N, C-alpha and C positions, 0 to 999 in steps of 0.2 A: 303826726300825720303830715304828709307833704302839703305844702302851702297851695300848690295848684289844685290838688284834690279837694282841699277844703273850699277853695274859691269856687270850684265847679259845683260842689254840693250846695254851697250857699246860693249860687245863682239858680240852681234847680229848685231849692226851697223857696226862694223869693217868687219864682214863677208859680209854684204850687200855692203859695199864700195869696197871690193875686187871683188865681183861679178859684180858690176857696172863697174869697170875698165875693166874687161874682155869683158863685153858687148860693151863698148865704143870702145875698140880696134877692136873687131869683126865688128862693124858697120863701122869704118874707113876703114877696109879692104874691106868691101862690097862696099863702095863708090869708093874706088880706082879701084876695079875690074869693076864696072859699067862704070866709066870714061875711063878706058883703052879700054874697048870694044865699046866705043862710045855710050853707052846707057844713058838715062837720070838718074840723081842721085838726083834729087830734093827731092823726097819723102824720100830717104835714109838719106839725109842731115837733113831733118825735124825731122826724128826719132832720129838722132844723137843729135840734139839740145835738144830734150826732155830728152834723157838719161843724157846729161850734166847738165840740170836743176835739174833732180832728184838727181844726184850725188852731186851737190852743196847743196841741201837740206839735204842730208845725212851727209855731212861734217859739216853743221851747227848744226845738231842734235848731232853729235859726240862731237863737241866743247862744247855744252851745258852740255852734260853728263860729260865731263872732268872737267868743272867748278864745277859741282855738287860734283864730287868726291873730288876735291881740297877743297871745302868748308867743306866737311865731315871729312877731315883729320886734320883740324885745331883744 
């Protein structure tokens, strides 16, 4: 794959990771608020688990792109 394409995808992935971290933090705050108010948080926890899975997939994608870049620099 062309190095510029990999670099662009890596930059996009890094932005997605940062956004995902914000979403995860916000979801954790929502869960805490629900629990403090005595309301059920099961659905919010389910959504958090989904966000965490998505974030893990993004990290895997970033790692693949980093390996691709390392391969192209040799």
